[in-house]
MMTF fields as JSON, N, C-alpha, C and O atoms, coordinates in Angstrom:
{
  "mmtfVersion": "1.0.0",
  "mmtfProducer": "UNKNOWN",
  "numBonds": 375,
  "numAtoms": 376,
  "numGroups": 94,
  "numChains": 1,
  "numModels": 1,
  "chainsPerModel": [1],
  "groupsPerChain": [94],
  "chainIdList": ["A"],
  "bondAtomList": [4, 2, 8, 6, 12, 10, 16, 14, 20, 18, 24, 22, 28, 26, 32, 30, 36, 34, 40, 38, 44, 42, 48, 46, 52, 50, 56, 54, 60, 58, 64, 62, 68, 66, 72, 70, 76, 74, 80, 78, 84, 82, 88, 86, 92, 90, 96, 94, 100, 98, 104, 102, 108, 106, 112, 110, 116, 114, 120, 118, 124, 122, 128, 126, 132, 130, 136, 134, 140, 138, 144, 142, 148, 146, 152, 150, 156, 154, 160, 158, 164, 162, 168, 166, 172, 170, 176, 174, 180, 178, 184, 182, 188, 186, 192, 190, 196, 194, 200, 198, 204, 202, 208, 206, 212, 210, 216, 214, 220, 218, 224, 222, 228, 226, 232, 230, 236, 234, 240, 238, 244, 242, 248, 246, 252, 250, 256, 254, 260, 258, 264, 262, 268, 266, 272, 270, 276, 274, 280, 278, 284, 282, 288, 286, 292, 290, 296, 294, 300, 298, 304, 302, 308, 306, 312, 310, 316, 314, 320, 318, 324, 322, 328, 326, 332, 330, 336, 334, 340, 338, 344, 342, 348, 346, 352, 350, 356, 354, 360, 358, 364, 362, 368, 366, 372, 370],
  "bondOrderList": [1, 1, 1, 1, 1, 1, 1, 1, 1, 1, 1, 1, 1, 1, 1, 1, 1, 1, 1, 1, 1, 1, 1, 1, 1, 1, 1, 1, 1, 1, 1, 1, 1, 1, 1, 1, 1, 1, 1, 1, 1, 1, 1, 1, 1, 1, 1, 1, 1, 1, 1, 1, 1, 1, 1, 1, 1, 1, 1, 1, 1, 1, 1, 1, 1, 1, 1, 1, 1, 1, 1, 1, 1, 1, 1, 1, 1, 1, 1, 1, 1, 1, 1, 1, 1, 1, 1, 1, 1, 1, 1, 1, 1],
  "groupList": [{"groupName": "MET", "atomNameList": ["N", "CA", "C", "O"], "elementList": ["N", "C", "C", "O"], "formalChargeList": [0, 0, 0, 0], "bondAtomList": [1, 0, 2, 1, 3, 2], "bondOrderList": [1, 1, 2], "singleLetterCode": "M", "chemCompType": "L-PEPTIDE LINKING"}, {"groupName": "LEU", "atomNameList": ["N", "CA", "C", "O"], "elementList": ["N", "C", "C", "O"], "formalChargeList": [0, 0, 0, 0], "bondAtomList": [1, 0, 2, 1, 3, 2], "bondOrderList": [1, 1, 2], "singleLetterCode": "L", "chemCompType": "L-PEPTIDE LINKING"}, {"groupName": "VAL", "atomNameList": ["N", "CA", "C", "O"], "elementList": ["N", "C", "C", "O"], "formalChargeList": [0, 0, 0, 0], "bondAtomList": [1, 0, 2, 1, 3, 2], "bondOrderList": [1, 1, 2], "singleLetterCode": "V", "chemCompType": "L-PEPTIDE LINKING"}, {"groupName": "ILE", "atomNameList": ["N", "CA", "C", "O"], "elementList": ["N", "C", "C", "O"], "formalChargeList": [0, 0, 0, 0], "bondAtomList": [1, 0, 2, 1, 3, 2], "bondOrderList": [1, 1, 2], "singleLetterCode": "I", "chemCompType": "L-PEPTIDE LINKING"}, {"groupName": "THR", "atomNameList": ["N", "CA", "C", "O"], "elementList": ["N", "C", "C", "O"], "formalChargeList": [0, 0, 0, 0], "bondAtomList": [1, 0, 2, 1, 3, 2], "bondOrderList": [1, 1, 2], "singleLetterCode": "T", "chemCompType": "L-PEPTIDE LINKING"}, {"groupName": "GLU", "atomNameList": ["N", "CA", "C", "O"], "elementList": ["N", "C", "C", "O"], "formalChargeList": [0, 0, 0, 0], "bondAtomList": [1, 0, 2, 1, 3, 2], "bondOrderList": [1, 1, 2], "singleLetterCode": "E", "chemCompType": "L-PEPTIDE LINKING"}, {"groupName": "ASN", "atomNameList": ["N", "CA", "C", "O"], "elementList": ["N", "C", "C", "O"], "formalChargeList": [0, 0, 0, 0], "bondAtomList": [1, 0, 2, 1, 3, 2], "bondOrderList": [1, 1, 2], "singleLetterCode": "N", "chemCompType": "L-PEPTIDE LINKING"}, {"groupName": "PRO", "atomNameList": ["N", "CA", "C", "O"], "elementList": ["N", "C", "C", "O"], "formalChargeList": [0, 0, 0, 0], "bondAtomList": [1, 0, 2, 1, 3, 2], "bondOrderList": [1, 1, 2], "singleLetterCode": "P", "chemCompType": "L-PEPTIDE LINKING"}, {"groupName": "HIS", "atomNameList": ["N", "CA", "C", "O"], "elementList": ["N", "C", "C", "O"], "formalChargeList": [0, 0, 0, 0], "bondAtomList": [1, 0, 2, 1, 3, 2], "bondOrderList": [1, 1, 2], "singleLetterCode": "H", "chemCompType": "L-PEPTIDE LINKING"}, {"groupName": "ARG", "atomNameList": ["N", "CA", "C", "O"], "elementList": ["N", "C", "C", "O"], "formalChargeList": [0, 0, 0, 0], "bondAtomList": [1, 0, 2, 1, 3, 2], "bondOrderList": [1, 1, 2], "singleLetterCode": "R", "chemCompType": "L-PEPTIDE LINKING"}, {"groupName": "GLY", "atomNameList": ["N", "CA", "C", "O"], "elementList": ["N", "C", "C", "O"], "formalChargeList": [0, 0, 0, 0], "bondAtomList": [1, 0, 2, 1, 3, 2], "bondOrderList": [1, 1, 2], "singleLetterCode": "G", "chemCompType": "PEPTIDE LINKING"}, {"groupName": "PHE", "atomNameList": ["N", "CA", "C", "O"], "elementList": ["N", "C", "C", "O"], "formalChargeList": [0, 0, 0, 0], "bondAtomList": [1, 0, 2, 1, 3, 2], "bondOrderList": [1, 1, 2], "singleLetterCode": "F", "chemCompType": "L-PEPTIDE LINKING"}, {"groupName": "SER", "atomNameList": ["N", "CA", "C", "O"], "elementList": ["N", "C", "C", "O"], "formalChargeList": [0, 0, 0, 0], "bondAtomList": [1, 0, 2, 1, 3, 2], "bondOrderList": [1, 1, 2], "singleLetterCode": "S", "chemCompType": "L-PEPTIDE LINKING"}, {"groupName": "ALA", "atomNameList": ["N", "CA", "C", "O"], "elementList": ["N", "C", "C", "O"], "formalChargeList": [0, 0, 0, 0], "bondAtomList": [1, 0, 2, 1, 3, 2], "bondOrderList": [1, 1, 2], "singleLetterCode": "A", "chemCompType": "L-PEPTIDE LINKING"}, {"groupName": "TYR", "atomNameList": ["N", "CA", "C", "O"], "elementList": ["N", "C", "C", "O"], "formalChargeList": [0, 0, 0, 0], "bondAtomList": [1, 0, 2, 1, 3, 2], "bondOrderList": [1, 1, 2], "singleLetterCode": "Y", "chemCompType": "L-PEPTIDE LINKING"}, {"groupName": "ASP", "atomNameList": ["N", "CA", "C", "O"], "elementList": ["N", "C", "C", "O"], "formalChargeList": [0, 0, 0, 0], "bondAtomList": [1, 0, 2, 1, 3, 2], "bondOrderList": [1, 1, 2], "singleLetterCode": "D", "chemCompType": "L-PEPTIDE LINKING"}, {"groupName": "LYS", "atomNameList": ["N", "CA", "C", "O"], "elementList": ["N", "C", "C", "O"], "formalChargeList": [0, 0, 0, 0], "bondAtomList": [1, 0, 2, 1, 3, 2], "bondOrderList": [1, 1, 2], "singleLetterCode": "K", "chemCompType": "L-PEPTIDE LINKING"}, {"groupName": "TRP", "atomNameList": ["N", "CA", "C", "O"], "elementList": ["N", "C", "C", "O"], "formalChargeList": [0, 0, 0, 0], "bondAtomList": [1, 0, 2, 1, 3, 2], "bondOrderList": [1, 1, 2], "singleLetterCode": "W", "chemCompType": "L-PEPTIDE LINKING"}, {"groupName": "CYS", "atomNameList": ["N", "CA", "C", "O"], "elementList": ["N", "C", "C", "O"], "formalChargeList": [0, 0, 0, 0], "bondAtomList": [1, 0, 2, 1, 3, 2], "bondOrderList": [1, 1, 2], "singleLetterCode": "C", "chemCompType": "L-PEPTIDE LINKING"}],
  "groupTypeList": [0, 1, 2, 3, 2, 4, 5, 6, 2, 7, 8, 9, 1, 9, 10, 11, 1, 12, 9, 1, 1, 1, 5, 3, 9, 13, 10, 2, 14, 2, 10, 15, 11, 12, 2, 16, 2, 9, 15, 5, 2, 17, 5, 2, 2, 9, 16, 5, 2, 15, 5, 10, 6, 13, 2, 3, 13, 17, 12, 4, 6, 6, 5, 13, 10, 14, 13, 11, 15, 4, 18, 10, 16, 6, 9, 9, 3, 7, 2, 12, 2, 15, 10, 14, 7, 1, 3, 12, 11, 1, 7, 5, 13, 5],
  "groupIdList": [1, 2, 3, 4, 5, 6, 7, 8, 9, 10, 11, 12, 13, 14, 15, 16, 17, 18, 19, 20, 21, 22, 23, 24, 25, 26, 27, 28, 29, 30, 31, 32, 33, 34, 35, 36, 37, 38, 39, 40, 41, 42, 43, 44, 45, 46, 47, 48, 49, 50, 51, 52, 53, 54, 55, 56, 57, 58, 59, 60, 61, 62, 63, 64, 65, 66, 67, 68, 69, 70, 71, 72, 73, 74, 75, 76, 77, 78, 79, 80, 81, 82, 83, 84, 85, 86, 87, 88, 89, 90, 91, 92, 93, 94],
  "secStructList": [7, 3, 3, 3, 3, 3, 3, 1, 7, 7, 2, 2, 2, 2, 2, 2, 2, 2, 2, 2, 1, 3, 3, 3, 3, 6, 6, 3, 3, 3, 3, 7, 7, 7, 2, 2, 2, 2, 2, 2, 2, 2, 2, 2, 2, 2, 2, 2, 7, 6, 6, 1, 3, 3, 3, 3, 3, 3, 3, 7, 1, 1, 1, 1, 1, 3, 3, 3, 3, 3, 3, 3, 1, 7, 1, 3, 3, 3, 3, 3, 3, 6, 6, 3, 3, 3, 3, 3, 3, 7, 7, 7, 7, 7],
  "xCoordList": [-57.02, -57.835, -56.931, -55.895, -57.33, -56.573, -57.53, -58.611, -57.147, -57.95, -57.034, -55.954, -57.466, -56.756, -57.741, -58.847, -57.333, -58.155, -57.389, -56.221, -58.055, -57.408, -58.149, -59.353, -57.404, -57.974, -57.302, -56.075, -58.114, -57.616, -56.595, -55.583, -56.859, -55.959, -56.521, -57.717, -55.694, -56.152, -57.18, -57.186, -58.039, -59.068, -58.458, -59.036, -57.3, -56.669, -56.305, -56.399, -55.889, -55.559, -56.829, -56.846, -57.882, -59.153, -59.674, -60.211, -59.518, -59.943, -59.132, -59.683, -57.823, -56.953, -57.376, -57.513, -57.583, -57.952, -59.325, -59.531, -60.266, -61.613, -61.661, -62.604, -60.677, -60.615, -60.15, -60.498, -59.368, -58.807, -59.549, -59.654, -60.062, -60.659, -62.105, -62.512, -62.861, -64.231, -64.235, -63.732, -64.804, -64.879, -66.172, -67.252, -66.049, -67.235, -67.764, -68.897, -66.964, -67.32, -66.357, -65.319, -66.672, -65.792, -64.378, -64.151, -63.428, -62.03, -61.644, -60.504, -62.554, -62.261, -62.371, -63.441, -61.253, -61.177, -60.809, -59.947, -61.46, -61.168, -60.962, -61.505, -60.172, -59.926, -59.079, -58.8, -58.68, -57.855, -56.87, -57.255, -55.604, -54.58, -53.363, -53.207, -52.507, -51.238, -50.333, -50.593, -49.279, -48.317, -47.699, -47.521, -47.377, -46.751, -47.678, -47.255, -48.927, -49.88, -50.124, -50.177, -50.272, -50.47, -49.318, -49.551, -48.089, -46.926, -46.895, -46.52, -47.284, -47.302, -48.381, -48.152, -49.546, -50.617, -50.181, -50.409, -49.555, -49.122, -48.048, -48.014, -47.179, -46.17, -46.838, -46.41, -47.882, -48.621, -49.25, -49.187, -49.853, -50.473, -49.422, -49.668, -48.261, -47.202, -46.732, -46.428, -46.672, -46.211, -47.274, -46.936, -48.545, -49.626, -50.381, -51.32, -50.014, -50.804, -50.791, -51.7, -49.795, -49.666, -49.831, -49.096, -50.777, -50.985, -51.861, -52.028, -52.412, -53.292, -52.52, -51.312, -53.233, -52.593, -53.365, -54.515, -52.724, -53.341, -52.789, -51.679, -53.577, -53.15, -53.567, -54.636, -52.72, -53.013, -52.927, -52.019, -53.873, -53.868, -54.168, -55.003, -53.485, -53.704, -53.57, -52.88, -54.25, -54.164, -52.849, -52.382, -52.269, -51.002, -50.882, -51.685, -49.889, -49.71, -48.719, -47.549, -49.209, -48.397, -49.275, -50.428, -48.739, -49.487, -50.804, -51.823, -50.789, -51.992, -52.953, -54.159, -52.429, -53.267, -53.361, -54.037, -52.689, -52.702, -51.404, -50.652, -51.168, -50.055, -50.567, -51.587, -49.87, -50.311, -49.129, -48.046, -49.37, -48.376, -49.132, -50.311, -48.474, -49.085, -48.185, -46.991, -48.764, -47.974, -48.697, -49.9, -47.964, -48.541, -48.446, -47.879, -49.017, -48.988, -50.064, -51.258, -49.627, -50.538, -49.9, -48.689, -50.683, -50.147, -49.941, -49.226, -50.534, -50.425, -49.257, -49.148, -48.393, -47.281, -47.267, -47.544, -46.946, -46.896, -45.653, -44.565, -45.824, -44.713, -44.93, -46.048, -43.856, -43.936, -43.508, -42.419, -44.357, -44.047, -44.06, -45.112, -42.885, -42.734, -43.311, -43.896, -43.147, -43.616, -45.09, -45.594, -45.792, -47.212, -47.385, -46.872, -48.097, -48.229, -49.198, -50.32, -48.739, -49.554, -49.412, -48.6, -50.205, -50.146, -49.675, -50.126, -48.76, -48.295, -48.744, -48.784, -49.077, -49.495, -48.359, -47.738, -48.091, -47.139, -47.822, -49.043, -47.074, -47.702, -48.292, -47.788, -49.365, -49.983, -49.043, -48.367, -49.005, -48.18, -48.849, -50.07, -48.059, -48.628, -48.707, -49.159],
  "yCoordList": [3.512, 4.252, 5.016, 5.55, 5.058, 5.705, 6.55, 6.086, 7.787, 8.676, 9.288, 9.783, 9.254, 9.908, 10.846, 10.443, 12.103, 13.098, 13.567, 13.947, 13.537, 13.928, 15.093, 15.264, 15.892, 16.981, 16.986, 16.965, 17.014, 17.176, 16.103, 16.409, 14.858, 13.758, 13.0, 13.097, 12.256, 11.498, 10.425, 9.921, 10.099, 9.081, 7.727, 6.976, 7.419, 6.125, 6.02, 4.942, 7.134, 7.118, 6.977, 6.223, 7.684, 7.543, 6.115, 5.58, 5.497, 4.105, 3.169, 2.267, 3.38, 2.566, 2.667, 1.652, 3.898, 4.093, 3.512, 2.965, 3.624, 3.118, 1.593, 1.023, 0.931, -0.532, -0.981, -2.074, -0.147, -0.524, 0.082, -0.535, 1.294, 2.057, 2.401, 2.329, 2.769, 3.21, 4.706, 5.5, 5.093, 6.506, 7.074, 6.911, 7.739, 8.198, 9.532, 9.916, 10.208, 11.47, 11.617, 10.955, 12.453, 12.603, 12.961, 14.025, 12.067, 12.318, 12.032, 12.298, 11.494, 11.189, 9.675, 9.094, 9.048, 7.597, 7.216, 7.846, 6.184, 5.717, 4.208, 3.501, 3.727, 2.309, 2.054, 2.961, 0.814, 0.405, -0.647, -1.784, -0.274, -1.167, -1.18, -0.333, -2.16, -2.222, -1.094, -0.461, -0.857, 0.197, -0.089, 0.825, -1.331, -1.69, -1.391, -0.787, -1.803, -1.548, -0.045, 0.471, 0.656, 2.11, 2.786, 3.643, 2.411, 3.005, 2.693, 3.551, 1.479, 1.108, 1.877, 2.324, 2.03, 2.808, 4.257, 4.861, 4.814, 6.213, 6.407, 7.453, 5.431, 5.517, 5.619, 6.408, 4.83, 4.897, 6.28, 6.873, 6.79, 8.12, 9.164, 10.02, 9.112, 10.099, 10.052, 11.091, 8.859, 8.718, 9.157, 9.678, 8.957, 9.175, 10.489, 10.741, 11.332, 12.527, 13.577, 14.404, 13.562, 14.498, 15.948, 16.403, 16.672, 18.092, 18.309, 19.443, 17.249, 17.368, 17.373, 17.607, 17.112, 17.001, 16.021, 15.693, 15.558, 14.579, 14.744, 15.237, 14.325, 14.289, 12.934, 12.416, 12.38, 11.128, 11.381, 12.066, 10.828, 10.926, 9.547, 8.819, 9.19, 7.894, 8.026, 8.904, 7.13, 7.126, 6.485, 5.526, 7.029, 6.523, 6.845, 7.6, 6.275, 6.444, 7.587, 7.349, 8.831, 9.999, 10.982, 10.679, 12.144, 13.135, 13.524, 13.661, 13.701, 14.128, 12.972, 13.185, 11.748, 10.594, 10.324, 9.385, 11.138, 10.967, 11.522, 12.238, 11.167, 11.721, 11.919, 11.342, 12.728, 12.981, 13.362, 13.687, 13.311, 13.714, 14.278, 13.977, 15.087, 15.663, 15.436, 15.179, 15.532, 15.473, 16.25, 16.495, 16.635, 17.382, 18.882, 19.352, 19.616, 21.079, 21.548, 21.423, 22.086, 22.477, 23.593, 23.577, 24.552, 25.619, 25.148, 25.802, 24.053, 23.571, 22.589, 21.642, 22.83, 21.912, 21.53, 22.362, 20.272, 19.85, 20.378, 20.4, 20.802, 21.221, 20.615, 20.256, 20.511, 19.981, 21.068, 21.628, 21.363, 22.345, 21.618, 21.186, 21.486, 20.741, 19.335, 18.825, 18.709, 17.354, 17.244, 16.136, 18.36, 18.347, 18.711, 19.741, 17.89, 18.156, 19.309, 19.335, 20.257, 21.406, 21.627, 20.973, 22.551, 22.904, 24.349, 25.234, 24.564, 25.905, 26.213, 25.326, 27.468, 27.875, 28.608, 29.497, 28.225, 28.948, 30.206, 30.212, 31.27, 32.476, 32.199, 31.359, 32.915, 32.766, 33.272, 34.285, 32.557, 32.98, 34.155, 34.171, 35.14, 36.33, 36.15, 37.05],
  "zCoordList": [-18.555, -19.491, -20.444, -20.047, -21.683, -22.743, -23.564, -23.927, -23.862, -24.702, -25.751, -25.427, -27.008, -28.099, -28.779, -29.141, -28.952, -29.639, -30.871, -30.781, -32.014, -33.268, -33.903, -33.713, -34.665, -35.46, -36.824, -36.921, -37.876, -39.238, -39.632, -40.261, -39.264, -39.615, -40.816, -41.094, -41.526, -42.691, -42.299, -41.176, -43.258, -43.022, -42.658, -41.872, -43.224, -42.923, -41.442, -40.856, -40.834, -39.411, -38.58, -37.607, -38.945, -38.218, -38.315, -37.345, -39.484, -39.647, -38.772, -38.142, -38.733, -37.883, -36.423, -35.74, -35.944, -34.542, -34.229, -33.145, -35.16, -34.898, -34.863, -34.313, -35.431, -35.329, -33.95, -33.504, -33.274, -31.974, -30.794, -29.734, -30.981, -29.891, -30.233, -31.393, -29.235, -29.445, -29.742, -28.947, -30.892, -31.25, -30.65, -31.218, -29.499, -28.783, -29.31, -29.021, -30.056, -30.698, -31.875, -31.902, -32.826, -33.984, -33.541, -32.965, -33.813, -33.481, -32.049, -31.667, -31.229, -29.823, -29.63, -29.807, -29.267, -29.149, -27.723, -27.111, -27.192, -25.837, -25.85, -26.699, -24.896, -24.745, -23.513, -22.729, -23.361, -22.226, -22.706, -22.978, -22.811, -23.328, -22.424, -21.545, -22.661, -21.936, -22.416, -23.439, -21.667, -22.024, -23.392, -24.196, -23.652, -24.923, -26.093, -27.079, -25.995, -27.081, -27.224, -28.34, -26.099, -26.141, -26.886, -27.738, -26.574, -27.228, -28.722, -29.521, -29.11, -30.521, -31.28, -32.404, -30.672, -31.297, -31.463, -32.511, -30.433, -30.498, -31.567, -32.215, -31.761, -32.824, -34.188, -35.031, -34.412, -35.679, -35.84, -36.917, -34.771, -34.827, -35.175, -36.026, -34.539, -34.794, -36.251, -36.837, -36.832, -38.215, -39.219, -40.282, -38.901, -39.86, -39.689, -40.444, -38.736, -38.412, -39.529, -39.596, -40.394, -41.516, -41.06, -40.184, -41.636, -41.323, -40.092, -39.644, -39.55, -38.389, -37.082, -37.058, -36.002, -34.699, -33.843, -34.132, -32.79, -31.903, -30.495, -30.296, -29.538, -28.146, -27.585, -27.905, -26.758, -26.082, -24.583, -24.111, -23.842, -22.382, -21.823, -22.361, -20.74, -20.122, -18.61, -18.093, -17.932, -16.473, -16.055, -16.669, -15.008, -14.51, -13.026, -12.479, -12.391, -10.957, -10.689, -10.391, -10.799, -10.463, -9.695, -9.389, -9.388, -8.604, -9.266, -8.588, -10.575, -11.29, -11.544, -11.667, -11.625, -11.945, -13.431, -13.852, -14.23, -15.675, -16.261, -15.599, -17.524, -18.295, -19.713, -20.09, -20.5, -21.868, -22.742, -22.256, -24.053, -25.045, -26.238, -26.421, -27.043, -28.23, -29.43, -29.284, -30.615, -31.846, -32.927, -32.83, -33.951, -35.052, -34.825, -33.838, -35.769, -35.699, -34.736, -35.008, -33.611, -32.551, -31.742, -31.521, -31.3, -30.457, -29.028, -28.269, -28.646, -27.271, -27.159, -27.938, -26.183, -25.95, -24.471, -23.608, -24.184, -22.783, -22.082, -22.657, -20.837, -19.994, -18.612, -18.243, -17.867, -16.513, -15.541, -15.668, -14.577, -13.547, -12.211, -11.74, -11.604, -10.352, -10.458, -9.502, -11.625, -11.834, -12.177, -12.356, -12.274, -12.591, -14.067, -14.503, -14.847, -16.274, -16.556, -16.049, -17.374, -17.763, -19.266, -19.921, -19.81, -21.222, -21.348, -20.621, -22.284, -22.617, -24.043, -24.896, -24.29, -25.63, -26.313, -25.731, -27.56, -28.381, -28.898, -29.053, -29.168, -29.719, -31.098, -31.844, -31.424, -32.742, -33.81, -33.632, -34.929, -36.064, -36.742, -36.904, -37.14, -37.791, -39.276, -39.984]
}
């Protein structure tokens, strides 16, 4: 299982994602692809995100059962605590 959530991304990126994945809600895309295809899709997202941001989550064989990555301007950053994936918040800009 693969989930990509986008915020404030260009229409061309939303169009690209909607051709490959099912958009179940505005900016929320789901699908099921191989690791190679997932990585290629994520590379496109990273290049095209512009001023927006995106997060990708996929099922995997680890303690949590999933893994994720983020890109773009976002206060949330992924961190690993004892091998368990968590989110850390950056301080708000003044």
